[in-house]
N, C-alpha and C positions, 0 to 999 in steps of 0.2 A: 762622798756622805756629805750633804750643807757643816759649813760651820754653825755651832750652837753655843750660846752661853748660858747658866743658870745664873737667875738672880730671886732671890728668895727674901721676899719683901716680910719685915719683921717689927710690928708697934708696943710698946710698953703697954697700951691699955687695952683693957678686953671687957666686956662685958659681964662674962660668966667668970675669968678665972682672971685678973688684973698682974700684971710682972709676971704672963707664966713662961716667955723668952727666958728669962734666966731662974725658973724652976729647976731644982736639983730633980736628976731623975739618973739616979745609982752610980753619983759621984761625976756627972759629966751634965751640964743646964740643957736645960729642952732646945736652945738654939744650934748649942755648940752639936747634939745626935742630929740635926738633919741636914747640919752644914756636912759632919764628917759622912754619912751616908749618901749625901748628892754628888761629895767627891771622890765616891769609888767611881761615878763614869767618866772613863778614864777620856772618853772622847772631847770632853767640854773643854771650850778654852777657859773660861774660869769658873770659879765658884763664888760668888758675893751674896754678900747679908744687906738690904736695902733698910732704914732703918730714919725715927727721927727721933730717936731716943738716945743721948748720952751715955746713959749705961750699957745699953745693948749695943753703943758702938764701941766703947772703949773696950766691954768682955767680950767681943768679937775679933776686934784685933790683935788680942793677943796668942790666935791661933790661926786667922783668918783672913777673909778681909770684908772688909765694909765701910760703904758708905753712905754718909748723912744726909738725908736730905728731907725735904719741909714737912712741915707738921701739920698741914692742910690738906693734904691729898682722902679723898672720899674712897678707893681702891686702892687695892697692892697694884693691879695694872698702873695708873697714875705712879706709883711711886715708883715701880719698876724702871717706869717710861723717864720719868728722873735721873735713872742712872746712866744712861745713855747718853746723856750729855757730858757725865764725868771720864767717858772712855777715849781709848785714843785710838781704839778700831771698835767698829762695830758687827759680830757675825752676823751669818745671815739669820739665825735664827738667835730667840731668846727665847728660854723654858723660865716659868713661872710654876715654884714647887712652894707650897704654903710652907708657915714658919710653925706651922703645928706637926708635923707629919714627920716621925721619925724613923716611922715604918714602912714606909712609899718602899715598891719595889721599883729598884735601878732600871727592869726591864721594861716598864709603864716608858720610860724617858726614850728608849732606843724604838721602842713602838711608835712612838708619836713622830720623830725624826723620822720616821721612814714613812710616815703621809709625806711628808715632804717633795717626796719621787713625785708625786702629783704637783704639775706647774701650774694647776686652780685652786692648789690648799694654800688655803691665807691663812687659817687657823686650827688650832687639834687639840681634843681635851680627851678626855678617859671617863670613863665608867665602868663599875662591876653591877653582878645583877642581884636581887632583894626578891626576897616574896611581897606578896599582896599585903600582908603583916605589918611587916617591915616598911615597907612604902605611905603607910598611914601617919606616918611621923612628918608632922612640919619643921622637920629640922635637917629633913633630908631630901635633897635637892632631886627632882625626877627629871628623865628629859624623855622623849622621843626621837628617833631618825629616820631617816630616808633608807631607803634601799642601797642608794650609796653610801650610808656611813654617814652622812651629814644630818647637820641638829635638822630637829623641824622646832621644837617647841622646848624650855625647861619652866619647872612649874615645883612650887613646894605642895602642892597639891597631888592626888595622884589622879598621873596620867600615863597611859590612856584610862577610861573611865573602866572600872571594874566592870569585865565580864568573864565571864568561864569561861572565854579562850586564855585569858592573859594568868598564865602560870608565873611570866617572873616580869619585873619591872626592873628600869635600868637607872642605878645611883650616881649619881654625877659626883665624878671627884672632883678635886680644886687640885688642878692642875692645868696648865695652859701651854699651846709652844706656841708663838707667832714670829710671822716672820717682821721680822724688824722695821720694812717699810709699813705695813700692816698697822703695827704697834704704832708707829706712829699717827696714821690716821683714827684709829679709832679712838686713843684719848684725847683728842680732838673734837667728837661727836659731843655734842650735848646730853645730856640722860634723856632718855625714851619713854614713853608712855607707860610701856610694857616690863620695862624697866624700874621703874617706879611703883607699878603695881604690884608687883612679886620680889625685889628688892634685889633683883639679881641682872650685874652689868652685864651678862652673854646676852642678853635680851635686849640691850641697847645695840650690840652689836649685828643682831641677825633681823631686828625693824630697821638697818639702814642698810641689808642687801648683801652681805658678810658670812661666808660659809665657813660652817666649823665641821671640821671632821672628827667623828668619836671612833675610839677606838675601845675595846672590851680588855679590862683587866681581868685576870684570873681570882687576885689578889685583892684584896677591899684595903681602900687605903682607912687607914685608925687615924682620928685626929684627935687632938687633947684641947676641946672648951670645957670642960668641968672641972670639977675637982676630982671625982669619981674617973674618968680619963686618965685624971693625971694617977691615981694610984692605981690602978690596971696598968696604965703605962710603966712607972714603979715595979712592981709585980712580974710584969713583962720581962724584963732588962734581968733582974734578980735572976729568975728563970734559968736565961740563958747565960751566966757567968757562972 
């Protein structure tokens, strides 16, 4: 297996739920829940939180490892790229787990890492299947992929266009794995026209000719973006204890 490390980008500012990394979820903060879940992936060389906020940095370092990054990064990928400059050694692959995904199935990470057994794999990501009704939400990013499971396009619109033949749609999950060399390359690219149109950074990579391999997850991600998401997460953890 290729060597890999996990980096979790986390910032305090959030349009819909400011300060969410430090919100309490049944006795632990959101960011602690995410880090502890990621730490169950024993093959990872490290699990690091990348942040630009002193509150998150100081909190995480009481139970894990955090690295302070600049505040002017426009994407989590850029923040993760800066982390590489702080590492003594860099593994073959870097996995980007979102800082608001405490319920992520660790098996997804193993499936993503397996993609890199193919020498041509540069970037890997995941999706789960949803109904047409769920696909109508512009908050849900959809993707279409090739017969070889590489991404063709991502959009906030319903893609492919609704037809009677389409029963399920692919909802993109906010997790990526990149070869370390490729991560350095894609973060040096200027924002692309498609990226700016859809507000999706992965379109920059596609538009510049990079291949993104896609794997299906049987368990959907549950991101925490709103107060209602937070309430549901608290209920879920409470019911599991």
